[in-house]
Every structure is written in structure tokens, then in C-alpha cells.
N, C-alpha and C positions, 0 to 999 in steps of 0.2 A: 325339363321333366323327362322323368319317364316312367313308360305306364305298363302295368303285366294284366294280362286274361290267360284265363284256360279254356276261353269259353268259342274261340273264334278258329277258324282252320279256315287253308287254302283245300280247295276240292277240284280246282284243273287249274291247269297253268300252260299257256301254250305262247310261241312267238311266231312272226314270218322268220324268214330268211334274213341277214342287214348286209343288204348292197350299198356300193359302192355311190357317191355319188354322182348324178348323170346315168348311173347304169339304170337296170329292169324295170324299178319303180319308179321313176321319176315321174310317167304320167299322169301315176294315178292320187286321186282325192288321199288324203289322208286318214277320211274317217275309212275306206274299203280297203285298206291294208288294215286297221285295226281290226273290222270284222271277219277280215280273214283267219286273223289269231282267235279272235274270240269267237268264234264258230266252232273252232273244234277245240278251246277249253269246253265250253259249253255241253259238246257231243261227247269229248270222253267223261266228263264227269258224269253224264248220263244226268244229264239236269235238263228239265223241259224250260223254256227260253221263256215262258208265263212266269213261271216262280221268282223271275228277275225283280226284287225291287229296285235297284236304283243303279245308276252308271255312273261313273266319276272319271274323268279318262285324262290324263294330261297332254296338254297340247300349246307346248313356249309358242311354235311360232304361227300362230294359228291365223297372220295375217298373209302368210303365204298362200293357205289353202281357199280351195273356192267357193267354202262354206263358211270364211271368217272367224268370226267366238260361236257359229252352233257346228263348232266340226263334234265337241264330245256328245251333243246331244245326237248326231248323224249315227256315233260310232256305235251306240246302242242299239238304234232305232236298225240300222240297216246289219246290226247283230243275231234281232231276232227278239229284243228284249220289247215288251209290250210299251205301245205308244204311252199310255196311260200314266207308266216308271220316269221320274224324272231324271234328267242328268245334272252331273255339273263338269265342269271346267279346271282344272290345277295350274298351276305355275310356279314353281318353285326352285329356276336353272336347273343345276345341272342334278337336285335332289329330287325333280320332279316326280320320277318313276316310284321313287318308294317314299315318298308325300299319298300320293291317290292309296297305297296300301292303308297310312299310318288313316285316312281321311274316313274309308270306305269301314274299319276297323270301328273309330268311334263312330258311325251309324249302325251300324251293329247293336254298338254297346247300349247308347241312349233307346234303342227301340225304335228307328226307325225303319231299319231293312233285317230282313233276314240273312238273304242272298246279297250280294252286291257283284256286277261284273266292274270290273276296274283293271287300269294299265297305261299305256304310254304308245303316243303314235306321233314320229313326225319324219316329213319327208324333205329333210335340208337341201335336195335337188329344187324345190319349187319356190327357195325364197325369193325373194325382189330382188333387182338393184334399184337402188335408191337416187333419188333426185335433192338433194337438200334446199331449202331458201328457193326456193320458186312462186312457190305458193301465193304470196300477194306480190307478185313481179320482181323481176330485178335491173337493176343499170340495163344502160344500152351498152352494148358490147360486150355482156359478161358471159361466158360461157359456160354450160349445163353442163357439171361435172356430173358423170354414174358412178355411185358409189354399191361396191360387194358388199353387204352385210354380213356375206362370211367373213370374208379376209379382213373388212375393215378394222383397226383394236382402236374404239372410241375410249376414251377415259374415263374413269369411273366417277362420276360425280365427288362422291365421299372423300375419294383416296385422292382422287388430281390424279392416279396410274390406271395405264392402260392392263388386262387380265397378263398378258403376256410380262408385263414386267412384273409384278406381285409376286406371282411363279417364279421369276427368275431370281429375285433376291428373297426367298424365303428358302430357296432350292441352297442357296452359298448359305443363307442363315445357317441351314443341318446341315451342313457339309456335304453336300450329292452332287456329285463331277460330273459330267458330262461326258463320263464313262459307266458311272453309274448307269443313268437315264438310258442310254443308250444299248448299256449292257439287258436292262429290263426289258425295252422294246424290243429287243429280237427274244427272250424268253418268250414277249407276248405271242408275238408270231409263232413261234418251234410249238407250244402249248395249244393254240389255237387247232393249227395241221394236227398232232398230233389225236387233238381229240374228235377231230373230223374225220381221220383217219381209222380211229375207234370203230366209231358209232356216238361218239359219248351225246354228241346233240338231240340223237335223234328222237328221243319220245319228249322233246321239247317244240319242235317244229314242227310248224304249220306250214302247207305248201300254197303257194298265191299262182295264180294263171294271170298273165298279163300281153297283152297284145306287140308286137312290137312287128314290125314293119310287114303289116298287115296280117301275123302272122300271130296263131294264139301257142304261147310259150310260158312251160309249167318251172314256175322257179321255185325248187325246192332241197336248196342248199346256200348257205351263206357264199354272199359275192362282196371281199373288201377290194381293195383298191390294190393292195399287194398281198400278195398269194403267200410270200416270202420275201424277209429282209435278210441283207448279211451286215455282221456288223462292220465288216468294209466297207463298206456299200456308205452304211449312216456317219463314218467317220469323215466321209468326202462331204456331206452336208453343209451348205453356212448356217450359223448361226441368224434365230429369227430377229433380233436385239442387234441395233449395232454397239456393238460391244459389247453385247450379250456373252457368255461362256457354256449354257448349259441348254436351253431349248435350242431344238431344230427339227423341223419339219418331221423328220422322221421319230422323233420321242415325244411327241404329245397327237392325238386324235384326230382321225380324219373324220370332213361331216360325212354322214351317211342314211339309209334310209330302209326305215323296218318301223315294227312294233310288237308289243310286247302285251298278254291281258293275258288276269287271273282272276279267279271267281275266290270271293270271299264269302263264309255262310257260318254261320249261327249251331251252336251246337245242336240248340233244338231243332233248325233245319237239317243238318245232317241225320238227326235221330228220325226224325218224323217222315220225312224223303227217303231214306237208308240209303245215305250217299256214303262216299267211300273218302273222307280225306287222306290230302298227301301231306300236308303238313301244318302243324300247329304254328300260327301267329302270335310266341307267348311271349313279346316285349316288343316296345320302340320307342326312340329320344328322339328330342330335337333341338338342337342349342343353338347359341350365336356363341361370336368372336368374332378378333376386331378383323374389318374388312381387308383391309392389307395383310393380314392372314387368312384370310381365306381358307387356303389349303389344308389346314389345322382345324375342318371344323367336321369332317366325318372321322375323322381317330379321337377326337372332343366327344363325337356323338357315343362313340363305342365305349371310352374311357367312360361314361358316365352308368352307360346302360348295365356293363358291367357291374360297375360299385351295386346299382337301383337293385339287380336280382340277383346279388352277394356270387358272382363269378368270376374265375378268373379266363385271361387269354385262353391258358392252357383247355382250359375246358369247354373249347369252342373248335369242333374240328376242322369248319372250312371256312376262309371268309374271302367275299365279293367287296373289293375298293374300288372304285372310281377312280378307272385309270386314263380319264381325260388327258393328264398327266402324266405321264412317267415317275415324276420328281415328286407328286405327291402320295402317289402308291407306296413310292421309298419311304416320304416322308410318314406315312399311317404307320408301316411295318416297323419303324425307327419308336414312335409312341407308342405301338402297345407291343412290344418285345417281343412279337411274332414272326418266325417262321417263314421266309417269302414260301417255301414248298405248301404252306397251306392257303395263299395268296390267289385267287384267279388262277387257281388251278388249273382251267384250259381258255386262260387267254384272257383279253377282256377288250377294253375300246381301242388299246392301242393296234390290236391285233383283226378285231371285228368292225371298227368307226362306230361312230358314235352320232344314231340320231337321236338328240339331247333327251327330249320327253322319254322316250324308250326305254334311255339304257338303265336308267336305275328297276324299272320295271321286270328288264331282262337279267339283271343280275338277282333279281328272289327267283325270278323263274326259273333259272337255271339250278338256282341252289336249291329248290325243292326238288330235284329232277336228280341233282349228284349227291344228294343226300342218300337218295334213296339206291340211289346205281351201286355208291361206295358202301351202303349200309352204314352211314354215319347217324351219328343224334342230334347234332347242333350245328347252325351255319349264321353268320352276320350278313348281312350287305349293310352297307353303308357309302354314302358323299356327302363330300361339301358341297357346297354350294356359292357362287358367287355373291358377294354381298355382305362374307364373311356367316354364315351356318353352314351346321352339318348336321345330317339324319344318319338315322341308324335302326334297322329290325332284326329279330333274331328270330328265328325258325328253329322247329324242332320237327324232325322227323317223328311221323307215325306208324 
């Protein structure tokens, strides 16, 4: 189903810097990182926090946080949202940061909220090391094996394949080569670097203060794991899979820490409180695809969204396609017949890193500001989701 509306606006959109795994944000609770972005979004929108009716936050890796499943609730409270306003946590794999925007819009459409604080937050640095099969005892002499939750590739229960294997197979099916994905990865890094130098991220970034070695440090710019990448460096990397040809550590996104926050408002609230919309949430869609072809979900969601809105891909000025895997962004470009010059114009997860729950919200936040910066009309943010789903939203500059 694709849904369109004329009544819902984004009035604030900010994100923290995205920092590398083990970087300066690693000691913070995810709710505090979200609040740093949310307070700036609220302030920039000139909204009294007491007017916020609801908080909806994506946080997939909640077991890694000190607040556990309560993280979304404290995201709201630490951001200044009234204690009387409820909160909801959302998990939809890589589509989480976009799904929260849709959930917020639905709450507004049915009348349970006039203004909602939404977004996503993940600190991949705080993911636990696991020990399995010891809760009820083990045989004498059995070793306890520590498992890295980030690096361990666990077969999907439906397909029997790991995520990496499914991505590799889909890339080969679409004729995506190692050279293609490496080139795309290099371009993502170059675009991010150029955007930072031209201050393209200035309007969306919210700084955050951390304590490192007993000193207060202000983090006010992205700190990815790699500042630059060269083609010749990527060529030297081994394949991630035995017998693999496409995936390497250089053309898949790296884990990262960060958050993004948006304020969504009904047109009635915009009028009555004299608020300034930044963009209109024009439409959205969610689809399902075969789980083994999960990387097609984002493109299929965009296709359905365009069809329902009677638009062509050429009618959309900018696309933000989740590039957690370079091959999936390239497949989306092929499927949609969109020139790569309109996709992830300032880089994406390959260059910035991927705090999974926050990435979709970052893409939406970036679109809001980039449409205005370039004086363009329409933008689509989309993501495939593990398990065979896709989600896409359509934004229009006000």
C-alpha cells in the first residue's frame, strides 16, 4: 500500500555526527545521543517541547543499551518531551529510520498526535559479546566461545543463508561486479568529503559533548572509520566470503554510532503555532519481497510509490538509497533507471558508517536540508530491509 497526504510536514530535522565504531560516542547511552539531535531539532523549529504529543524512535539494538527496551521512552524525556506524552520503539532492520517517520505520520492522520518527535539511534560500539548455550549448563570441559554480535554471520532461518551470501548472490544475478561496487564505494567517500568541505552538512548537524580522558570534547563533525578510500586500496582487499567475488570490507558499510531526529507536525499545528515547515511528507509505501532477494525491497518500494503518486523517476530530483551494501544501491539504480548522479549526492552509509536504526532517519534529514540547499522540489529516501521488505518516503520542499 502506498499512502499520500497533504497534511503532514517536517518542521525540524537534525542529526548528530556519525562516528566510527569505538569512536568518541562509544560510552554514551543511545538515548543521550538521540536527545542531542532532538533538542537541536526542537530548538530550530521554535517549538515548545510541551506541545509534543508523542515520541517514536527506532532502536534495533536495544539490548546493548543501559536502558534496554526503555530507550525510546528516555529519548523523549531527555529531549524535553512531557512525561505525560507516550513513547514507542520501532524495529524494522535497515528500514527502521524511515519506518518511524511513517508511524509518526499515521499517528497524526488518526488524530492521536499533532506534533511527534521521531528518529533513530544506535550505538553499535555498545553491542555485547555473546556466549550461547550456557544458560542451562554445558558438558564438562566444554569451552565458552565468545561471539562478536557484529561480525558473526548467522544464517537466516527462512532462507538458510547469511545476509552476506544473499547480497553476493543478488549482485551476481544483476551483473554487479567487484569493480562496480568498489567504484561506487570510492565515489561515496569522495562525495562525503566534498560535502563536508562545502559545508553541505552544516544545517543538519547537531554537536554533542563527550568526556574523553577526563576532558570535555565537542564532537561537531562526522568521524567515519576511514576519511578517504582509494580504488587501488580496495582492489587489495580479500573477499568476505569463501569463493566470493563481490563483497569486501571496503564495499559494505561499517558499524557506527549516531542518531537523527525529526519533528513531524499536522498542518493544523503548523498554522495554530505559527511554525515553519521545511518539507512536506507527501507519501510513503512499504512492500514485501522474497527474503532471499531482500536487496530488491528498496527499489520495489520506490516503484510502487511512484506508480501510486503517478510520478516518473525523472520527476524526482534526489534519491537517498541506503547503501549499507554498495551492490544494493547499484541494483536500485538499475531497477529504477536513475542516473547515479541523483543518488546519494553527498555520500551515504559506505562513507559515513551505519548506525542501523539511525541511517534511514539520517537520509530523510539530509533530504530535507539538501532539497532546500539546492532549491529542488522532490526527494525520495528508501531502504531495503532484511527479511525481504522495502520502505520509501516521498518528501517535497516547502
